[in-house]
N, C-alpha and C positions, 0 to 999 in steps of 0.2 A: 243943320237946321235950315229951313227955307223961309225966305222973306217974301212978302207980297202975296199975291193970289197963288194958292197951291196948284190950281188948274193950269197956270202958265208955266209951272216948273216941270219940264219933261223928265228930268232925272228922278224927281220924287215920284212921279206917276209910274215910272218904270220899276222903281224899288217896291212900290206898293203892289204892283201887278205880280212881281216875282214872289213877294211875301204871300199873296193870295194863293198862288199856285202851290207853294210849299205847304201852306196851311191845309189846302185841299188834299195834298198827298198824305200829309200827317193824319188827317181825318180818315182817309181811306185805309192807311196802314193800321190805325187804331181799331178801325172796324174789323179788319182781318185778324188783328191780335186778339180782339174780344172773342171773335168766333173760334180762334185757335184755343184760347183759354177755356172756352166752354167745352171744346172737344177734349182738351187735356183733362179737365175736371171730370168729364164723362168717363174717359179712359181710366183715370185714377179711381173713380167710384167703382169701376168694374173690377179693379184689383183689390179694393178695400176688404171684401170678404176673405181673400187669401191672407191678407195681413192680420185680420182679426183671428182667423183660424190658427195661424202659426204663432201668434202671441200667446194663445191658450197653451200650445205645445211647449213654448219656452218656459212659461211660468209653472207648468207641470214639472219639468225636469229641474227647475230651480228649487222647487219645494222638496225635492228628494234629499237635499242636504239636511233637512230636519230629521231624516231617518238615520243617516250615517254621515259623519263628517267627511268621508272620502267621496261621497256622491256630489262632486262639484263640477259644473259645466259653464264655460264662459259664453257670452253673447257672440264674440268673434268666432268661436268654434261652431256655434249654432248657425251663424250666417254663412260660414264657409260650407257647412254641410248642405244648407238650403240652396246655395248657388250650384253645388254639384248636382243636386236634384233637378234644377232647372235645365242643366245641360244633359243630364242622364235620362230624363223622362222622355216618353214618346211625344214627338212634336207634330205628328199628323193628326190634328184634331179639327173639328168643324168650326167651332166658335170659341170665344174667350172663356165662357163658363166651363166648357168641356176641358179646355187646356188647363185651367186652374184646378179642376177636379183631379186631372191626371197628375199635376205637380204635387198637390196636397197628398194624394194617395201614395205617390212614390216617396215623398219626403217623410210621411208618417212612418212608413215601414223602414226607411233608411235610418231614421232617428231611433226607432225601436231596436233595430239590430245593433247600432253603435252604442246606445246606452246600456242595453242588455249585456254587452261584452264586459262592462265594468260593474255589474250588479251581482250580489250574492244570489245563490239559487233561491233562497226564501223570498227575495224581493222581486223576482222576475215576473211572476203572475200578478203580483200587486201592482207593478208598473203598468202592465197591459190594462188592468182593470181601472187604474187611476186615469190613464190616458183616455180610455173609453168613456168613463163617467164625466170627465172634464169636457170632452168633445160633445157628448150628448147634452150636458148642462148648457154649453154655449149655444147649442141649437134649440134650446128650450124643449128638449125631448125627455128630460129627467127633472121632475119637480124637486125642489130643494128639500121639502119635508119628507119625501120618500127616501132620499139619500141620507138625510139625518137619521131617519128611523133605522136604516140599515146599520149605521155606525153605532148608535146608542141604544137601540131597542125602544125608542120613543120616550126618552127622558122628558118629564114635564108635560107629557100629553095626558089629558084626562081619559081614564079608562071607561069604556062602555060597560055599564053595569049589567052583566049577564052571569047567572050562576053556572058554575062548571058542571058537566055531566056527572051524575053520581056513579060511584063504584067503578071509576075508570082510573086505575092506579097509574097508568102510563102518562096521564096528563098531569104534569107537575104544576105547582102553583105559579112558577116563573113562566112556563109555557102559556098558561091560560091568561095571565095578566098581560103578556106581550101580545097575545092574539086580540084581546079586548082593546089594547092601545092601537093596534094596527087598524081595527075597525073604525077608530076615531080619526086616524091619520089619513086613510086612503078610501075614497068613495067606492072603489071596486070591491073592497072588503067590508062594506058597511054592515052587511048581515051575516058575516062569517061566523061569529060566535053562536048565533041562533041556528045557522045551517049545520054547524058541527053538533050541537045539542040534539037537533031533530033527527039526524042520521049519522051516528058516530062510526058505524062499521067501516065504510069506505075510507074514512080518515085514518082509522087504525091500520088499514092495509097500507096506506101511504107511509105511515110512521114506521111500520115493521119492515118495509122494503129495504133491500140492501142498496138500492139506488133510488131513493125517494125523489131526487131532483129530475129523474127521467120518467117517473110514473105519471099516468094520466090522472089529473086531479078530479075529484068528485063533482057531480052536478054541473052547474053553470060555469064553475071555475075551469072546467076542462074544455069548454067550447072554444073553437078557433077565434082568436082575436079578443077574447074576454079579458085576458090579462096581458100586460106587456111583459117582455123578458125580465125586466128589473123587478116587477111585482111578484113574479115567481120566486125570485131571490128573497124577497121580504117574507114570503110564506115559509120558505125553507129556514129562514133565520128563527122563526117562531117554533116550527114543528120539529126540525132536525138540525140544530145549529152545528152538529158535527159534520154535516154534509154541505156546509156553505162553500168550502174551498172548491170541491169538484163542481158545484153549481156555478160558482164564479167562472171557472174554466169554461164551462158550457156557454155561459152568458157571453163571454168575450169572443168565443168561437162563432157564436150565432150572430153577433152584432158587428164584429170587425173582421172575422175570417180566421181560418185555422192557423194561418202563418203567425198570428199574434200570440198563440199559445205554444209555439214551438221555437224556443230560444235558439239562436245560432250556437253551434258547438265552439269549444275553445279553439281559436285559430291563430297560432303564433305567426306563421308566415303572412297571413292577411294583415295582422296588426303591424308587422314590420314593414310591409309594403306601403302602409299609410304614413309611416314615420319619416322624419328627416334628421339630420345631425343636430338640429336645434330643438327637437321634440323628445323629451324624456319618455321612456316606456316604463310604466309602473304596474307591478303585480300586487294587487290588494290581497293580503293573506287571510286565511281563515284557519281555525284549529284543524290540524291534520293535513294541511296542504303545504307542499314544498315544490315550487316550480323550477328550482335550480337545475335538477337533472334534465327536465324538458328543454330548458334554455341552453344548457351545455351541448345537448344533442343537436339542437337547431344550429348552434354556432359551428358544430362539426360539419353539418350539411352545407352551411354557407362558407365553408373553408376559413372559419375564424377561430378554430379551436386553439390555435397558438397566439391569437391576438385578442383574447378576452381576459381581463384581470378581475378577480373576485375578492371582495373584502367584506367581512362581517362587521357591521357597525356596533359601536359600544364606546365606553369611556376611552378617550385618547386616540380613537381611530380617525377622527375628523381630518386632521392635517395630512395623514397618509392617504385618505380618500381624495382630498383636494389635489395632492401631488399626482396621483394616478390619473385623475380626470384631465389635469393640465397636459400631461404627457400624451394621453390618448387623443385629445382634440387635435393635436398637431400630426400625430402618426396615423390617424384614421383607425384606431383600435376601438374595442368595446370595453366598457367598465360596468361591473355589476356590484351595486351596494346593497348588501343583504340586511334585512331587519332594521330599517331606518327608524322605526318607532323606538328603538333602544338608545337613540342619540338625539333626544328632543332639543337639547341645548345647541346642537350643531345645525339644526334645520334652517335657521335664518341664513347661515353661511352657504348652505346648499342652494337656497333660493337665489342668493346673489350670484353664485357661480352659474346657475342655469340661465339667469337673465343675461349674463355676459356672453353666453354661447349663441352665436348667430350663424346663419348659413355662410356668411362671408368670412367669419373668423375661424371656423372649424373645418376640418377635412370632411368631405361629403360622406365618407364611410364610417365616421365616428358615430357611436350610439351609446347613450347612457341608460342602463337598465337599473331599476330600483325595486326592492320588495319591502312591504311594510304592512303591519297589522293596522286596522283602523285606529287613527290617533288624531285628536284635535290639534296636536302640535305640528302636523304635517303641513307644509306650505300650500296655501290655497292656490297660488299662481301656477304651481307645478300640477296640481290636481286639475285645474281648469284647462290648461294648455297642453298637458301631456296626454298620452294614450294609456288608458287604464284597462287592466284585464283582471279577471278572477279565474282561478282554476281550482275548484273545490274537489275533494275526494268524491268518488262516485257514490250514489245513493243505493241502498239495498244490499243485503247480505251476499247475494251472488256476485254483483259487480265488485264488491269490496274484496271478496276472497279471490276473485279472478285477478284483480289488481295486485294483491299480495304475491301471487304466484308469478307476476310479471315484473316484480321489483327485485333489485339486488338485495341479498345474495341468493334468494331462492331461484331466481331466473337464470343464474349462472350454472351451467351444467358441471363445470369443474368443482363447484361447491356442493351442488345437490346430489351428485353421484359419488362423492368422495368419502362418505362415511363407511366405517368398517361394518356397521350393522344397519344396512340400508332399510330393512323391514321396520326396525324400531324407529329410526330417524324419520323416515318418510311419513309414517303413520302419525307420529307425534307432531311432525311439522304441519301436516294437514289439520290436525286438531288445533294447533297454535294459530293457524290462519283463520280458523273458525272463531277462536277466542278474540282475535284482533277485530274481525268484523262485528262480533257480538258486542264488544265494549264500545265500539264507535257508533254502531247503529242504535244501540239502546238509548243514546242521548236524545234521539228524536221523540221518545216517549215522555220527555219532561221529567218532573220530579219522581214519577213512578219508575223511570228507567234508572236514573242516577240522582241522588239528592243534590249533588253538585255536578254540573256538566264539565267533565275534565277534557283537556285537550290531548287525548291519546293520539300519537302520530306514528309515521313509518319508522322513526328512530327506535321506538319501543319494540316494534316487531323485529327490526334488524338485529338488535343486540340480543333479543330473546332467542332468535333462530341460531345465532352464532354460539350462544351458550349451550343450547340444546345439542348442537353438533359436537361441541367439545365434551360435554358431560357424557354423552352416549359413547363417544369414541374412547374416552379415557377410563371408563369403568366397565367391569365385567357385568355387573348388574345395573340396570337402569336406576339412577338415583332420583326417584320420583319426589322425595321430600325436598332434596336440594333444588330440583327444578321448580317446584311449587314456590319455594322461598325466594329464589332468585327472580322469578317472573312476577309473583304476586306481591312480594314485599319490596322489591328493589326497582325492577324495570317499569312495569305498569303501576305497581303499588306505590312507587315513589311519588306519584302524582296525587294519590288518593288521601284525602285528609279526613273524610267522614268515616267513623267506625262502622256504620251500617253498610256503606259502600265497600269498605274493605272486606266485610263479611261476605258480601255478594261476590266480589272478585275471587276470594279464596274458595268459595263454594263452587264457582265455575271451574277453577283450575283443578280442584279435587276430582271433578267429573272427567276432565280431559287427560290429566296426568295420573293415570292409574293403570295397573297391568291389563285390565280388561280392554283398554283402548288399543292394545296391540293385536286384537283379534279382527279378522275381516268382518266388515259390516257392523262394527260397533256404532251404536246410535248416539249421536251428539244432541239430538232433540227428542222430545217425547213422541212425536209423530213418526220418527224413523226416516223422515225425508232427508235429513242431514246425517249421513253415515260415513264412517271412515272406509275408503275404498281399498282394495288389495294393492300390494306394492307394485309399482310400474314406473315407466319413464315419466318425465316431466309433463309431456303432452297428455298422458292418460288422466292426470289430475285435473287439467284444464277442461278436459272433455266431461269428467264427472261434474265439475262445478257448473258447466254450461247447461246441465239438465236440472239444476235447482230452480225454484220459482223466481221470477223477476221481482215480484212483490212478496216478501216473506210474511207469513202469518205471525201474530205475536208469540205463538208457542215456540218459535225458533229462538226467542230470547227468554224463554221461561216465563212468559206472561200470559194472563187470561185474555180471551178474545175482547173483553171490555177495554183492554189497554189501547186498542185501536181507536175506540170512541174518545178516550182521554186525549190521545195524540191529535185526533182530528179537531176536538174542541179547542185544544191549545193552538192549532193552526188557525182556526177561525178567530180566536181572541187576538192572536198576533196580527192577523190581517186587519181587523177593525182598529186595534190600537195604533198600528202603523199608519193607517189611513187618516186617523185623527191627528197624528203628528204632522202630516203634510198640510194641515190647515183645512181639512175637508169637513170639519165638524159643525159648522154654523148652520143652524136649522133655518134661519131666516135672516133678513137684513138686521142691522144693528138694533132697530126698535123692537123687533120680535124677540131677539136674543135677550135684550135687557128686561123685557116684560117677563120672560121665562125665569131668568135668574132672580128677579125681584120677588116673584111668586114663591120660588124655592126658599129664598132667604127668609121671607116672612113666615112661611109655614114651619121651617125648622126652629126659628126663634120662639114662635108660639108654643111649640111642643117641648122646648128645653126647660127642664125643672131648675129651681134655684140651686145654688151650691149647697153642699152638706154643711151643717153647723157642727164643726169638729169639737168645739167646747162642750156642746150638749151631749154629743156622742161619748166623749171621754168621761163626763159625769155619770152617764147611764151605764157605760161599759168601761170602768176604770182599769188601769194596768194591774193585773193580778198575776202572782207567781204561778198559781195552779191553772190559769186560763189564758193561754197565749192567743187564743182566737180574738180576744178583745183588741189586742194590739194590731192584729191583721185587719180587723174592720176599720180602725182609725187610719191605718196606713193606706188601705185601698181607697177610702173616701178622699184622702189627701191627694192621691194620684188622679182620681177622677175630677176633683175640684180644679186641678191645674189644667186638665184637658177642657173642662167646661168653660173656664175663664178665657182660654184661647179661642174656642169656638164662638162664644157669645160676643167677645170683643170684635172678632173679624166679621161676624154677621152684622153687628150694629154699624160698624164702619162702612161695610159694603152697601148697606141700605142707604146711608147718607150719601155715599159716592154716586150711586145710581140716581138718586133724587137730585144730584147736582149741588148738594150742600157742603161737600168736602172734596178734596182732590183724590183721584184714584191712584194710589201708590202702586209701585211695581208688585209688591206682595198681594195687594188686593186684586190687581189685574189677574194674577195667577189663580186666585180663589175664584174670580168671576169666570175665567176660561174653564176651570175644572167643573164648576156648576153647570156650565152650558153643555157639557158632554156627559154629565152625570157621574163624574169621578170625585173621589175624596181629595181635597186640596192637600198639597205637600205640607203646608203650614200646620194643618191639623195632625197629619201623620207623624210630624217631628215630635209631638208630645203624646201620641196615641198608643194604644195597644196594637199589636200586629194585626193587620186585616187586609184581605184581598177583595173585599166586597165593593160593589159600586155604591154611589152616594146614598140612594134610597135605603138599601139593605143595611148600610153602615149605620145610618141614623136609627133604624129600627133596633139593630143590635145594641147600640149605645144606650137607648132608652130601656131596653130589657136588662142590661147590666146595672143601670142606675136603680131600677126597681128592685133588683136582688138585694142591694145594700140598704135601700130605704125600708124594705120589708123586714130585713134583719134588725134594723134599728127599732122599728115600731113593734114588731111581734116577737123579738128574741131570735136566738140562733136557730137556723133551720135544721130539720132532722136529716135532710139530704141536701147536699150542696151542688149547685150548678157550676161545675168546675170550669166551664168555658167562660164564665162571667168575671173571673178574677183578672186583674191587671197584671199581677206578678204571682203566678201560680206557685213557684217554689217556696215563697214565704208562707203560703197557706198549708202546703203539705209538711213543711218543716215545723209549723206550729202544732200540727196533730202529733208529730213524733215527740215534740218537746213536752206536750201535756202528759204523754205516756211516760216519758223518761223521768219527769219531775215527780209524778205520782208514785213511781216505783223506785226512785233514787238510782236510776241508771245513768251512765254517761250517754250524752246524745249521739256520739259517734258509734255506740255499740248497738243501736236499734235501727230497724229497717221495716219496710212494709211487707206483709203477706197480702196477697190479693184473693178475694173470693168473688166469683162472678154470680150476680143475683138475677132477678127477673128484669123485664124491660120497663115496667111502669114504676117510675119513682114515687108516684103518689101513694102507693101501698105502704111505703116506709114512713109511717107517721111519727115514730119515736126514734131518737138517735140510738146507735148501738152503745153498749156498755164501754167498749174499747174501740178507738179508731173513728172513722168517718165513712158515711155513704156518699158517693159522688156519682153524678150522671151528666149527660150532655156531650158525650164523645161520639165520634163516627168512625166507621171502619172503611178504609179504601183498599181495594185490591183483594178483598175477601168478604165473607158474610158471617153471620152468627146463627148457629143452629140452636134455636131457643129450647128445643126438647132435650138435646144431648148436652147443651151448654159448652159447645166447642166451636172453634173456627171451622168454616167450610168454604167451598168455592162460591164466588160471586154469582148472582143471578144475571142472566143476559140483560144488557142495557141498563143495569142498576149499578151506578158507579160508587155511591156512598150508602152504607147501611148504618142505622143507629146501633151503637154499642149498648150492651146491657148496663144496668147500674152495677157499680163495683164497691165492694166493702174493702177499704184500705185498713188492714189490721196491724198496728204497730207491734213488733215482736223483737226479742233479742236476735241479732243477726245470726248468732251461732246456733240458735234453735230452729232456724228456717231449714226445712228439709227440701232439697231440690227435687222437683217432680218432673213429669213429662209436660213441660210448658214451653211456649214460644216466647222469647224475650222480644216483646213488641214495642217499637219506639212510639212515642206520643208527640205529635207536633201541634202547634197552635194554629198554623195555617197550612193549606195544601202545598205551599211552596217548598216545604221540607228542608229549608236551609235558613240559617240565621247568623247573627254576629255574636261573638263571645262578649258578654257584658263584664263590667268590672267585678261583679259578684262571683264570676266563674261559671255562670249559667249562660246557655245560648238564649238569644232573644226569641228563638222560635222553639 
């Protein structure tokens, strides 16, 4: 402190002068720092679009976990890949924006390649499309309502009221309604319904084309720049939904480039090069795939054939696997744990073991290989930090047969050439390879291929070929009956649980295992394209197979050309359903979504009738010994009452929750999400009749079923029954048999139905038959009905479902039924063709 006049204190003046200098310096430095901060902010702003772009990519791959539990990717893995792209992309660019474009382009393709390696074949195009749509959405090039229309077909959108063109059978009600909703959704299509009505010819040409997505569109829609690439997809969704998948392929190629529709091939050396001793390598399995032989061959190439230990997981195998891993980490060996999904209880232990393996603690040559089917029990940390690969069996009959001839034991010359009767063995072996391809490839046709998609694999072929070799060698005459039984009932047939699927498999084997198959040129398919070649060396069979078509026609699998449409529609449905799972279904922001759901909720509630009065029904239709149909009516109404109560309660609660008057529970949120994408909530389906319909069609179907029973109550028993309207059809058909048995004092188990096919129009049957019941409301899939001859015939082109005629079910004593030339045709409640066995002994389908 200073006393007296401060101006007389030289020291104080000196201190103050120095402080002033320091203060000025600080001010100057602050000024420079502020300028630097501005420059840093400007530079950061320059990089901001790159951050936003790559955030979109990360959240896209994160959402893949909703499709399959094995599709897991960590942020650290994503950042590591991005850093590699910074170093690996071209650096000679003019400015920052160009440099960022180069990094983004390089990283997007690098991400596509790395993620594709771990995706199943069915999800690779979907990933490209999702990536494309998310990027376009972030750049505001894809309106949310257009994307929502692609996913749901315009659920909740008001249809433009335009009458469909007359006498145009090819325009289905569904097609026209979607076209009218598209006109309301997208300005570019505002006048589409009127344009189609005014000149339908060119639109019919597009519809009939084998490649409608590549046809020039009629009128103004075909002009350059009139429609965006995505709007063409929307038009395909309405006109030809079966061609949406190839249209999506073209869309991705046009907007992102051809390389995004050409997934990288399975590359085991490449995946190995990216791994380290601390990185597990995981093969994600699919039915029919087994990468073990490919891995063992790779181990041989890497001179590790003697240093790889293989253990198949299962009960009690965990401690053995842990011991093998502990030994291998020190010795630098490889360990393969097969079928990890069979040891879910040991997976937490595996996770701890993998966390303990670091680059410091393990020999650099150590590798842990794993194989597993998709399983929610598989550790997420291993999925996120490991290297995942898929190796599926090849697609197409030609590729499948070629692969069969390159697998053990057929590929082994010592085995293939060792049979005493080479002509017989080689021809039947070729037929068996065709059977193997047939049963695997038919799965792609959905329920029309196999009712249940069985996991036929190389093991079935291997044992069947060895048995064929042994049976031909050990018998003077070829034992075709024994071969059919061993292959059709044991090897392949051991997997088959559905009796209709078994009938199909045995029919196929009867065609291949017969004396005629030993002749040169014996045709395995109706077209004659697939024929048995003359006896020759192994290479001659590969040469014959190489001449088969890459993409087989449905006739190769004994199917009508329409089966391709069914398969393609299934692919489109799978694409849209899977996209919805990734969270891409919201049409608008929260407000728009809530308004849509509130409108649907209110509409359904208003249309829902009151529950049936069961007591009034039982008074009017009491339980009678001679009339079992009265009991059926009361039971059906009880079942529908339970469903109506669930639906009404959920709708009323949802209405209150949307209005903010009550809490939105987890169950209600699921109902809300289902409504937003036009699907029937699981809460309803748990008490419902089987149905595959979307929400709007389901509600219409439910109201029609309720009308059936209210009309029955008000007007008496109908003369012809809409069989599709019953909740539990077996009780209805059993009641008809019971009425007949009681009237004639027969035991119920001695009577059965004879069927007589009637005409198509049920309204002409105004009085019920003296014996039995008239039923209608069924459809034929995979065939058609000849109304004149009253027999089954081939389907019409592009017509997948044909109405079946009315049928007279005539109860008769089972012993009096004379077998005629009839086809035993299964009847299913939905097109899924599979169900669960109920406690009554009947299938739910």
